[in-house]
C-alpha positions in Angstrom: 0.0 0.0 0.0 3.1 2.3 0.1 2.9 4.6 -2.9 5.4 7.3 -3.9 4.9 10.6 -5.6 7.6 12.2 -7.8 7.7 15.9 -8.7 10.1 18.4 -10.2 10.4 17.2 -13.8 10.1 19.5 -16.8 11.7 20.9 -19.9 15.3 22.2 -19.7 18.0 23.1 -22.1 21.3 21.1 -22.3 23.5 22.1 -19.4 20.6 23.0 -17.2 19.6 21.6 -13.8 16.5 20.1 -12.2 15.8 18.8 -8.7 13.4 15.9 -8.4 11.6 15.0 -5.2 10.1 11.8 -4.0 7.6 11.7 -1.2 5.2 9.2 0.4 2.1 10.9 1.9 0.9 9.1 4.9 4.1 6.9 5.3 7.5 7.3 6.9 10.4 6.5 4.6 13.2 6.3 7.2 13.5 2.5 7.0 13.6 2.4 3.2 16.3 2.6 0.6 15.1 4.8 -2.3 16.2 4.3 -5.9 15.7 6.4 -9.0 15.1 4.7 -12.3 14.4 6.1 -15.8 12.9 4.9 -19.0 13.3 6.5 -22.4 10.9 5.7 -25.3 11.7 2.4 -26.8 14.2 1.5 -24.1 14.2 -0.6 -21.0 14.1 0.9 -17.5 17.5 1.5 -16.1 18.8 2.2 -12.7 20.1 5.8 -12.1 21.0 6.0 -8.4 20.1 4.8 -4.9 20.4 6.0 -1.4 20.5 3.8 1.7 17.9 4.1 4.4 20.3 6.0 6.7 21.4 8.3 3.9 25.0 7.3 4.6 25.6 5.6 1.3 24.7 6.5 -2.3 25.5 4.9 -5.7 25.2 6.1 -9.2 25.2 4.8 -12.7 28.4 5.6 -14.6 26.3 7.7 -17.1 25.3 10.2 -14.4 28.2 10.0 -11.9 29.5 13.5 -11.2 26.4 15.2 -12.4 23.6 13.7 -10.2 23.4 13.7 -6.5 20.9 12.1 -4.1 20.1 13.2 -0.6 17.3 12.7 1.9 15.7 14.6 4.7 13.9 12.3 7.0 12.5 15.2 9.0 10.7 16.2 5.8 10.1 12.6 4.7 11.5 13.5 1.3 14.2 12.2 -1.0 15.9 14.4 -3.6 17.7 13.9 -6.9 19.7 16.9 -7.9 20.5 16.8 -11.6 23.1 19.1 -13.0 24.6 19.6 -16.5 21.7 17.7 -18.1 22.2 16.2 -21.5 19.7 15.2 -24.2 20.3 11.5 -23.4 19.0 12.1 -19.9 15.5 12.6 -21.4 13.2 10.0 -19.9 10.4 9.4 -17.4 12.0 9.3 -14.0 10.6 7.0 -11.3 11.5 6.7 -7.6 11.1 3.4 -5.8 11.4 2.0 -2.3 12.6 -1.2 -0.7 13.4 -1.9 2.9 16.9 -1.0 4.1 19.2 -1.9 1.2 19.8 -0.5 -2.2 19.5 -2.6 -5.4 20.2 -2.0 -9.0 17.4 -4.3 -10.0 14.1 -2.6 -10.5 12.2 -5.8 -9.7 13.6 -5.6 -6.1 11.6 -2.5 -5.4 7.9 -3.0 -4.5 6.7 0.6 -4.1 6.8 3.0 -7.0 5.7 6.5 -8.0 3.8 7.4 -11.1 6.9 9.0 -12.8 7.8 12.5 -13.8 8.9 13.5 -17.3 12.3 15.1 -17.8 13.0 16.5 -21.3 16.4 18.0 -22.2 16.3 19.8 -25.5 17.2 23.1 -27.1 
């Protein structure tokens, strides 16, 4: 019954920035690892990043390392994905997902998902 809600997507030019948010109204996320996945048209869903339940550990796909940063604020019950220096190949629907305690790179390991938010990088 845990459901997530993403926000913050939009249209930006190459080199621009966006901050995505992931929230869970009515639930506390402090025991959950949160992952971000994305899916471009005609392509399979791929893992982007993940943050541990404590916030003490993060990991990133090589394609976004150095440009994207995850953080979480348990007091606000919100997880963030800061995306800088965006590129056209970052265009996709972005989803956040939750699983207890530990991160995973496999989307099937996450049982709770948001509806997705569109990120479009184009001039």
